[in-house]
Backbone as CSV, one residue per row, in Angstrom:
resi,resn,N_x,N_y,N_z,CA_x,CA_y,CA_z,C_x,C_y,C_z
1,UNK,-166.317,84.293,205.939,-166.873,83.472,205.314,-166.917,82.800,204.715
2,UNK,-165.950,82.764,203.442,-165.320,81.528,203.459,-165.005,80.280,203.841
3,UNK,-164.903,80.314,205.197,-164.044,79.137,205.801,-166.466,78.408,206.383
4,UNK,-167.017,79.052,206.155,-168.172,78.669,206.155,-168.946,77.789,205.159
5,UNK,-168.484,78.320,203.964,-169.035,78.278,203.081,-168.504,76.827,201.946
6,UNK,-166.943,76.339,202.561,-166.862,75.299,201.988,-166.818,73.829,201.822
7,UNK,-167.017,73.274,200.877,-167.808,72.099,201.360,-169.415,72.214,200.228
8,UNK,-169.903,73.843,200.468,-171.014,73.547,200.034,-171.444,73.492,198.021
9,UNK,-172.038,72.497,197.338,-171.647,72.630,196.122,-173.262,73.117,195.134
10,UNK,-172.780,73.967,194.575,-173.967,74.776,193.442,-173.970,73.654,192.189
11,UNK,-175.369,73.310,191.617,-175.007,73.249,190.634,-175.887,74.581,189.341
12,UNK,-174.934,74.547,188.487,-175.216,75.737,187.317,-176.098,75.088,186.049
13,UNK,-177.325,75.052,186.279,-178.117,74.638,184.904,-178.223,75.652,183.809
14,UNK,-177.514,76.091,183.206,-177.326,77.138,182.039,-176.817,76.456,180.273
15,UNK,-177.451,77.142,179.640,-176.878,76.507,177.751,-175.868,77.488,177.652
16,UNK,-175.946,78.685,178.475,-175.030,79.756,177.812,-173.685,79.181,178.674
17,UNK,-172.486,79.527,177.249,-171.140,78.682,178.303,-170.597,80.468,179.152
18,UNK,-170.787,81.285,178.070,-170.068,82.133,179.121,-170.820,82.671,180.282
19,UNK,-172.165,82.655,180.411,-172.613,82.875,181.710,-172.450,81.736,182.719
20,UNK,-172.491,80.424,182.216,-171.653,79.304,183.642,-170.415,79.877,183.956
21,UNK,-169.525,80.132,183.187,-167.846,80.255,183.647,-168.179,81.337,184.410
22,UNK,-169.193,82.084,183.852,-168.483,83.748,185.223,-169.443,83.339,186.265
23,UNK,-170.229,82.356,186.691,-170.979,82.455,187.964,-170.172,81.017,188.572
24,UNK,-169.412,80.129,187.387,-168.577,79.201,188.124,-167.329,80.247,188.931
25,UNK,-166.772,80.836,188.056,-165.903,81.586,188.558,-166.347,82.533,189.585
26,UNK,-167.283,82.771,190.249,-167.387,83.708,191.441,-167.077,82.751,192.912
27,UNK,-168.173,81.376,191.816,-168.721,80.572,192.873,-167.062,79.972,193.625
28,UNK,-166.051,79.842,192.811,-164.987,79.398,193.244,-164.469,80.491,194.053
29,UNK,-163.982,81.406,193.637,-163.654,82.539,194.589,-164.459,82.839,195.849
30,UNK,-165.563,82.143,196.056,-166.083,82.791,197.147,-165.902,81.326,198.208
31,UNK,-165.512,80.526,197.643,-165.099,79.065,198.398,-166.346,78.142,198.134
32,UNK,-167.254,78.241,197.310,-168.369,76.907,196.233,-167.614,75.588,195.326
33,UNK,-167.854,74.862,195.949,-167.669,73.583,194.547,-168.639,74.074,193.848
34,UNK,-168.023,74.111,192.141,-169.191,74.623,191.399,-169.280,73.600,190.461
35,UNK,-170.786,73.072,190.027,-170.916,71.704,189.248,-171.721,72.261,188.127
36,UNK,-171.820,72.464,187.239,-172.193,72.089,185.494,-173.144,71.486,184.644
37,UNK,-174.041,72.002,184.365,-174.979,71.316,183.312,-175.521,72.241,182.212
38,UNK,-175.405,71.431,181.165,-175.627,72.212,179.836,-177.202,72.429,179.301
39,UNK,-178.256,71.326,180.011,-179.558,71.265,179.846,-180.082,70.574,181.106
40,UNK,-181.227,70.314,180.619,-182.389,69.484,182.022,-182.156,68.114,181.458
41,UNK,-181.255,67.228,180.686,-181.197,66.299,180.923,-180.196,66.147,181.653
42,UNK,-178.664,66.965,181.616,-177.590,66.550,182.565,-178.159,67.385,183.706
43,UNK,-179.093,68.178,183.829,-178.964,68.640,185.372,-179.628,67.498,185.993
44,UNK,-181.118,66.655,185.191,-181.241,66.053,186.025,-180.858,64.777,186.767
45,UNK,-179.739,64.357,185.973,-178.256,63.633,186.283,-177.488,63.964,187.360
46,UNK,-177.558,65.370,187.000,-176.654,65.372,187.935,-176.935,65.946,189.336
47,UNK,-178.383,66.297,189.445,-179.226,65.890,191.279,-179.120,64.769,191.469
48,UNK,-179.319,63.885,190.782,-179.224,62.621,191.169,-178.099,61.636,191.711
49,UNK,-176.847,62.382,190.439,-175.704,61.554,191.453,-175.128,62.497,192.486
50,UNK,-175.587,63.244,192.411,-174.244,64.455,193.381,-175.073,65.245,193.920
51,UNK,-176.181,65.379,194.279,-176.829,65.427,195.479,-177.008,67.042,195.610
52,UNK,-175.920,68.139,194.698,-175.707,68.912,195.224,-176.639,70.401,196.312
53,UNK,-175.998,71.063,196.945,-176.739,71.828,198.079,-177.745,73.118,197.775
54,UNK,-177.478,73.549,196.682,-178.825,74.624,195.837,-177.942,74.360,194.214
55,UNK,-179.279,74.630,193.487,-179.060,75.221,192.227,-179.448,76.460,191.573
56,UNK,-179.005,76.552,190.556,-178.931,78.152,189.651,-179.220,77.334,188.555
57,UNK,-180.454,77.796,188.192,-181.785,76.883,187.549,-181.775,78.063,186.239
58,UNK,-181.230,78.378,185.151,-181.933,79.260,183.752,-183.145,77.961,183.770
59,UNK,-183.836,78.974,183.736,-185.986,78.730,182.350,-185.607,78.119,181.139
60,UNK,-185.159,78.818,180.336,-184.970,78.860,179.091,-184.236,77.767,178.226
61,UNK,-183.974,76.795,178.452,-182.933,75.898,178.257,-183.706,74.562,177.344
62,UNK,-182.656,74.235,176.671,-183.239,73.417,175.302,-183.419,71.438,175.870
63,UNK,-184.813,71.465,175.195,-185.708,70.566,175.644,-186.090,70.399,176.692
64,UNK,-185.459,69.997,177.934,-186.359,70.007,179.720,-186.595,71.230,179.592
65,UNK,-187.111,72.457,180.012,-187.806,73.727,180.530,-187.354,73.768,182.037
66,UNK,-186.505,75.167,182.440,-186.666,74.952,183.691,-187.647,74.948,184.692
67,UNK,-188.323,75.312,184.341,-189.580,75.131,185.100,-190.325,74.264,185.310
68,UNK,-190.100,72.867,184.108,-190.392,71.248,184.433,-189.282,70.994,185.530
69,UNK,-187.791,71.256,185.278,-187.200,70.631,185.848,-186.670,70.744,187.545
70,UNK,-188.142,72.473,188.360,-187.702,72.791,189.285,-189.390,71.835,189.966
71,UNK,-190.750,71.685,188.810,-191.395,70.693,188.987,-191.166,69.558,189.356
72,UNK,-190.339,68.854,188.977,-189.817,67.368,188.936,-188.929,67.364,189.963
73,UNK,-188.218,68.475,190.492,-187.557,68.701,191.644,-188.401,68.335,193.064
74,UNK,-189.559,69.556,192.842,-189.985,69.412,194.149,-191.091,68.071,194.065
75,UNK,-191.656,67.596,192.769,-193.026,66.760,193.076,-192.474,65.206,193.009
76,UNK,-191.577,65.058,192.021,-191.183,63.829,191.930,-189.919,62.780,192.772
77,UNK,-189.068,64.098,192.303,-188.041,63.842,194.043,-188.745,64.032,194.978
78,UNK,-189.454,64.905,195.406,-189.659,65.073,196.588,-189.000,65.775,197.676
79,UNK,-187.590,66.968,196.622,-186.531,67.070,197.004,-186.476,68.829,197.543
80,UNK,-185.990,69.505,199.197,-186.123,70.392,199.001,-185.197,71.199,198.569
81,UNK,-184.379,70.880,197.851,-182.797,71.841,197.802,-183.300,73.188,197.210
82,UNK,-182.472,73.504,197.701,-182.622,75.484,197.336,-182.671,75.344,196.020
83,UNK,-183.421,76.213,195.341,-183.921,76.815,193.934,-183.608,78.045,193.191
84,UNK,-182.058,78.881,192.433,-182.697,79.925,192.075,-183.079,80.177,191.157
85,UNK,-183.636,80.266,190.428,-184.392,80.626,188.850,-183.509,81.929,188.550
86,UNK,-182.430,81.838,187.231,-181.676,83.043,186.784,-182.253,82.814,185.387
87,UNK,-183.329,83.791,184.956,-182.929,83.926,183.335,-184.201,85.693,183.007
88,UNK,-184.090,85.190,181.767,-184.064,86.866,180.678,-185.985,87.324,181.424
89,UNK,-186.573,86.076,181.750,-188.265,86.173,181.902,-188.348,87.309,182.908
90,UNK,-189.083,88.329,182.431,-189.169,90.111,183.695,-189.998,89.761,184.279
91,UNK,-191.381,89.381,183.656,-192.786,89.501,183.678,-193.277,88.807,185.612
92,UNK,-193.876,90.246,185.900,-194.831,89.776,187.481,-195.533,88.338,187.472
93,UNK,-195.977,88.126,186.484,-196.422,86.374,185.755,-195.295,85.341,185.942
94,UNK,-194.132,85.679,185.836,-193.326,84.463,185.379,-192.339,84.099,186.961
95,UNK,-192.015,85.630,187.634,-191.931,85.178,189.162,-192.508,85.271,189.686
96,UNK,-194.059,85.157,189.264,-195.191,84.625,190.612,-194.907,82.820,190.167
97,UNK,-195.299,82.231,188.797,-194.998,81.188,188.341,-193.653,80.395,189.157
98,UNK,-192.667,81.301,188.937,-191.537,80.784,189.283,-191.852,79.987,190.767
99,UNK,-191.842,80.997,191.614,-192.392,80.972,193.185,-193.672,79.838,193.404
100,UNK,-194.370,79.985,192.952,-195.651,78.878,193.172,-194.858,77.477,192.729
101,UNK,-193.915,77.262,191.458,-193.305,76.360,191.589,-192.446,75.791,192.571
102,UNK,-192.165,76.316,193.702,-191.184,76.273,194.424,-189.849,77.042,194.437
103,UNK,-189.858,78.277,193.215,-188.148,78.679,193.642,-188.043,78.957,195.058
104,UNK,-186.772,79.449,195.225,-186.376,79.741,196.461,-185.897,81.520,196.506
105,UNK,-186.017,81.999,194.742,-185.089,82.792,195.352,-185.355,83.391,193.228
106,UNK,-185.206,84.630,192.834,-185.596,84.922,191.115,-184.829,85.854,190.982
107,UNK,-183.421,85.401,190.502,-182.563,86.631,189.647,-183.433,87.103,187.833
108,UNK,-182.864,88.248,187.753,-183.561,88.233,186.061,-182.111,88.937,185.000
109,UNK,-181.987,88.682,184.202,-180.562,88.154,183.723,-181.382,89.413,182.869
110,UNK,-179.845,90.458,182.294,-179.110,90.662,182.918,-178.514,91.137,184.308
111,UNK,-177.630,90.166,185.309,-177.397,90.200,186.541,-175.963,90.694,186.908
112,UNK,-175.587,90.697,188.477,-174.465,90.976,188.586,-174.062,90.119,189.546
113,UNK,-173.436,89.507,189.033,-172.408,87.876,189.645,-172.072,88.154,190.919
114,UNK,-172.002,89.907,191.457,-171.802,89.810,192.996,-172.596,89.603,193.689
115,UNK,-173.791,90.175,193.273,-174.745,90.308,193.465,-175.744,88.550,193.914
116,UNK,-175.313,87.883,192.761,-175.767,86.442,193.073,-175.614,85.571,193.868
117,UNK,-173.381,85.816,194.171,-173.259,85.582,195.714,-173.891,85.894,196.520
118,UNK,-174.463,87.029,197.046,-175.038,86.994,198.436,-176.310,86.732,198.156
119,UNK,-177.143,86.683,197.476,-178.478,85.989,196.946,-178.213,84.316,197.528
120,UNK,-177.055,83.881,197.077,-177.240,82.429,196.983,-176.351,82.093,198.515
121,UNK,-175.748,82.915,199.424,-175.740,82.791,201.125,-176.846,83.428,201.729
122,UNK,-177.560,84.073,201.710,-178.569,84.363,201.601,-179.849,83.426,201.361
123,UNK,-179.582,82.548,200.863,-180.901,81.339,200.626,-180.172,80.214,201.053
124,UNK,-179.342,80.031,201.350,-178.409,78.566,201.882,-179.018,79.310,203.786
125,UNK,-178.429,80.408,204.033,-178.674,80.674,205.900,-180.021,80.500,205.778
126,UNK,-180.991,80.750,204.999,-182.390,80.651,204.852,-182.624,79.249,204.890
127,UNK,-182.135,78.415,204.345,-182.027,76.981,204.089,-181.648,76.023,204.867
128,UNK,-180.927,76.681,205.773,-179.777,75.751,206.207,-179.821,74.254,206.642
129,UNK,-181.389,74.243,207.288,-181.972,72.321,207.889,-181.714,71.937,206.057
130,UNK,-182.094,72.108,205.000,-182.331,71.346,204.096,-180.999,70.435,203.190
131,UNK,-179.767,70.857,203.949,-178.556,70.616,203.495,-177.590,70.516,204.292
132,UNK,-177.194,69.007,204.589,-176.239,68.506,205.932,-175.549,67.909,204.925
133,UNK,-175.052,68.134,203.205,-174.364,67.679,203.234,-172.711,68.139,202.998
134,UNK,-172.039,67.453,202.742,-170.689,68.152,202.336,-170.069,67.143,201.544
135,UNK,-169.172,68.016,201.225,-168.356,67.752,199.798,-167.283,68.649,199.546
136,UNK,-166.428,68.145,198.813,-164.875,68.113,198.870,-164.952,67.285,197.598
137,UNK,-164.187,68.389,196.872,-163.227,67.475,194.945,-164.066,65.959,194.600
138,UNK,-165.154,65.973,194.931,-165.256,64.470,194.266,-166.192,63.472,195.441
139,UNK,-165.769,63.833,197.163,-165.691,62.892,198.058,-166.985,63.866,198.688
140,UNK,-168.038,63.114,199.286,-169.699,63.719,199.650,-169.832,62.541,200.737
141,UNK,-170.469,63.416,201.080,-171.080,62.960,202.589,-172.160,63.004,203.057
142,UNK,-173.342,62.260,203.245,-174.883,62.931,203.414,-175.320,62.347,204.904
143,UNK,-175.182,63.712,205.694,-175.302,62.402,207.379,-176.512,62.466,207.497
144,UNK,-177.524,63.336,206.528,-178.795,63.114,206.797,-179.376,61.065,206.095
145,UNK,-178.776,60.699,205.315,-178.620,59.516,205.245,-177.951,58.266,205.599
146,UNK,-176.765,59.404,206.170,-175.731,58.150,206.904,-174.658,57.614,205.496
147,UNK,-174.497,58.271,204.439,-174.095,58.251,203.382,-172.310,58.493,202.834
148,UNK,-171.343,57.729,202.054,-170.262,58.507,201.912,-170.263,57.686,200.715
149,UNK,-169.657,59.270,199.471,-170.138,58.841,198.294,-168.784,59.471,197.250
150,UNK,-167.929,59.280,196.566,-166.584,58.857,196.164,-166.955,59.092,194.271
151,UNK,-166.890,60.051,193.732,-166.535,60.165,192.402,-167.850,59.685,191.807
152,UNK,-169.220,59.830,192.990,-170.235,59.275,191.994,-170.569,57.539,192.744
153,UNK,-169.345,56.854,193.241,-169.955,55.540,193.803,-169.760,55.748,195.414
154,UNK,-171.093,54.725,195.947,-170.403,54.917,197.422,-169.608,54.135,197.937
155,UNK,-169.110,54.700,199.179,-168.149,54.030,199.728,-168.786,53.456,200.663
156,UNK,-168.721,52.135,200.918,-169.150,51.263,201.963,-167.900,51.567,203.423
157,UNK,-168.491,51.758,204.598,-167.656,51.968,205.397,-168.644,50.984,206.828
158,UNK,-168.259,51.177,208.024,-167.944,50.528,209.058,-168.892,52.405,209.804
159,UNK,-169.645,51.858,210.454,-170.165,52.982,211.495,-168.799,53.811,211.856
160,UNK,-167.597,53.904,212.555,-166.843,54.001,212.986,-166.370,55.000,212.351
161,UNK,-165.648,53.848,210.940,-164.981,54.941,209.698,-166.083,56.103,209.124
162,UNK,-167.128,55.716,209.204,-167.842,56.859,208.625,-167.703,57.913,209.251
163,UNK,-168.076,57.270,210.985,-167.587,58.777,212.029,-166.219,60.021,212.060
164,UNK,-165.701,58.570,211.476,-164.511,59.244,211.480,-164.068,60.277,210.279
165,UNK,-164.998,59.660,209.263,-164.589,60.731,207.564,-165.645,62.195,207.686
166,UNK,-166.454,61.963,208.463,-167.772,63.318,208.575,-166.715,64.542,209.802
167,UNK,-166.171,63.492,210.797,-165.453,64.564,211.881,-164.590,65.203,211.011
168,UNK,-163.513,64.618,209.770,-162.719,65.395,208.937,-163.292,65.709,208.049
169,UNK,-164.094,65.785,207.191,-164.434,66.693,206.503,-165.322,68.251,207.477
170,UNK,-165.948,67.841,208.392,-166.734,68.833,209.083,-164.910,69.802,210.214
171,UNK,-163.963,69.451,209.821,-162.670,70.052,210.224,-161.783,70.237,209.165
172,UNK,-161.847,70.526,207.617,-161.371,70.645,206.806,-159.991,71.891,206.957
173,UNK,-158.803,70.581,206.747,-157.367,71.498,206.837,-156.652,71.652,208.080
174,UNK,-157.768,71.592,209.530,-157.107,71.474,210.293,-156.295,70.005,211.073
175,UNK,-155.349,70.427,211.614,-154.748,69.340,212.022,-155.841,68.800,213.516
176,UNK,-156.133,67.070,214.053,-156.645,67.114,214.782,-155.270,66.046,215.513
177,UNK,-155.050,66.277,216.973,-154.815,64.797,217.352,-155.303,64.237,217.913
178,UNK,-155.009,62.337,218.205,-155.607,61.514,218.167,-156.513,61.607,219.568
179,UNK,-156.268,62.359,220.664,-157.165,62.623,221.605,-158.491,63.562,221.275
180,UNK,-158.100,64.263,219.705,-159.379,65.113,219.527,-160.174,64.044,218.501
181,UNK,-159.762,63.394,217.938,-160.847,62.850,217.177,-161.562,61.939,218.641
182,UNK,-160.855,61.141,219.373,-161.435,60.007,220.728,-162.884,60.913,221.240
183,UNK,-162.315,62.577,221.277,-163.010,63.151,221.518,-164.513,63.310,220.882
184,UNK,-163.813,63.438,219.701,-165.271,63.798,218.344,-166.028,62.677,218.388
185,UNK,-165.600,61.186,218.003,-166.206,60.057,217.923,-166.575,59.190,218.831
186,UNK,-166.258,59.234,219.593,-166.598,58.497,221.148,-167.139,58.838,222.238
187,UNK,-167.795,57.810,222.907,-168.779,58.434,224.544,-167.543,58.738,225.250
188,UNK,-167.186,59.584,225.812,-166.695,59.593,227.048,-166.344,57.904,227.957
189,UNK,-167.213,57.547,228.331,-167.579,55.934,228.498,-166.685,55.208,228.101
190,UNK,-166.291,55.124,227.084,-165.746,54.073,226.000,-163.878,54.134,226.478
191,UNK,-163.989,53.460,228.034,-162.685,53.688,228.824,-161.500,52.677,227.279
192,UNK,-162.345,51.739,227.071,-161.413,51.059,225.984,-160.855,51.408,224.453
193,UNK,-161.431,52.311,224.775,-160.935,52.633,223.175,-159.585,53.618,223.277
194,UNK,-158.977,53.202,222.110,-157.214,53.675,222.427,-156.718,54.039,220.955
195,UNK,-155.658,54.870,221.334,-155.164,55.415,219.981,-154.940,54.688,219.116
196,UNK,-154.299,53.687,219.296,-153.670,52.684,218.122,-155.405,52.601,217.673
197,UNK,-156.562,52.281,218.409,-158.178,52.180,217.366,-158.015,53.085,216.566
198,UNK,-157.673,54.604,216.821,-158.007,55.529,215.562,-157.544,55.589,214.561
199,UNK,-155.986,54.898,214.600,-154.179,54.860,214.075,-155.418,53.787,212.385
200,UNK,-155.734,52.294,213.494,-156.441,51.438,212.946,-157.506,52.021,212.148
201,UNK,-158.332,52.896,212.370,-159.560,52.782,212.076,-159.228,54.073,210.209
202,UNK,-158.194,55.362,210.516,-158.053,55.665,209.927,-156.953,54.755,208.956
203,UNK,-156.919,53.693,209.209,-155.914,53.075,207.441,-156.887,52.175,207.347
204,UNK,-157.506,51.834,207.604,-158.671,50.677,206.856,-159.896,52.162,205.659
205,UNK,-159.508,53.100,206.928,-160.602,54.602,205.600,-159.942,54.721,204.731
206,UNK,-158.511,55.023,204.867,-157.771,55.910,203.603,-157.261,54.277,202.762
207,UNK,-157.695,53.139,203.142,-157.485,51.944,201.793,-158.939,52.213,200.875
208,UNK,-159.992,52.192,201.862,-161.280,51.978,201.306,-161.016,53.273,200.519
209,UNK,-161.208,54.890,200.268,-160.554,55.482,199.579,-159.920,55.545,198.247
210,UNK,-159.033,55.323,198.657,-158.114,54.871,197.945,-158.063,53.661,196.394
211,UNK,-159.370,52.751,197.066,-160.017,51.912,196.123,-160.366,52.505,194.723
212,UNK,-160.838,53.879,194.787,-161.851,54.472,194.215,-161.379,55.677,193.473
213,UNK,-159.538,55.924,194.263,-158.894,57.626,194.102,-158.060,57.367,194.450
214,UNK,-156.400,57.949,193.179,-155.278,57.724,194.454,-155.035,59.227,195.037
215,UNK,-156.599,59.912,195.482,-156.304,61.170,195.891,-156.248,61.055,197.200
216,UNK,-154.962,61.357,198.249,-154.582,61.206,199.532,-155.236,62.461,200.357
217,UNK,-156.766,62.146,201.077,-157.651,63.074,201.427,-157.288,63.237,202.718
218,UNK,-156.566,62.296,203.631,-156.186,62.113,205.665,-154.389,61.980,205.305
219,UNK,-153.918,63.046,205.488,-152.920,63.223,205.164,-152.186,62.861,207.196
220,UNK,-151.140,62.503,206.919,-150.786,62.149,208.697,-149.236,63.587,208.827
221,UNK,-149.645,63.872,210.238,-149.037,65.535,210.426,-147.961,64.926,211.624
222,UNK,-146.557,64.376,210.994,-145.991,64.153,212.021,-145.897,64.535,213.181
223,UNK,-145.966,64.007,214.175,-145.965,64.546,215.798,-147.479,64.697,216.581
224,UNK,-148.459,65.302,215.685,-149.412,66.187,215.686,-150.915,65.087,215.968
225,UNK,-150.683,64.437,214.168,-152.120,63.676,214.312,-152.315,63.752,212.708
226,UNK,-153.397,64.026,212.509,-153.825,64.103,211.008,-154.445,65.142,210.158
227,UNK,-154.698,65.351,209.173,-155.316,66.384,208.555,-156.262,66.176,207.197
228,UNK,-157.121,66.812,207.227,-157.912,65.917,206.421,-157.530,67.048,205.086
229,UNK,-157.145,67.186,203.919,-157.024,68.032,202.352,-158.103,68.025,202.028
230,UNK,-158.708,69.323,202.100,-160.064,69.487,201.054,-159.919,69.495,199.338
231,UNK,-158.436,69.871,199.081,-158.504,70.712,197.933,-157.497,69.610,197.068
């Protein structure tokens, strides 16, 4: 299960630090990337900047309430990012209101963290077409937009560099030979593409990433090929 979930980013919008930390611990254990926001203002910023795959949204937040965040996501952003409301509001009226606002699930406090993880997995499975994004420790790729971002800054890549990065991020922690990479990113009819071409694209991609961060995401495995290191 963890292998299929890696790269899925979850934004926890919760003002209670104990609940936030508890959910974060369980998310990381299950292979998710956990992002935190303590109020509605920070939630808006991180939703726009980081484009998470799913929101865990408390309703009774200081300042901007959770219901307003949900309405803003659906009506203003026109976003279909999955939303699980996590709240102490227990009435049927509140649950119905939450679903009408666009929530995908509704979890009442106190809650079981293990059950929440199952609900997150179920929601992501139902809404898989909404989240094509892959994200690993600050590096994000958005296939539906053809964009790559690192620590909130866009990477300006060529088409080949983008396809190369996308291929690596679809196969985290796997050693890919040059022949495999060629098969993944080029049409079989392109006879002029060589192993040397792959090496040049990888060199250029590494340089662009290193302009933004010292982290070495793409590692050379001597005699075998290359590996994308996700952590």
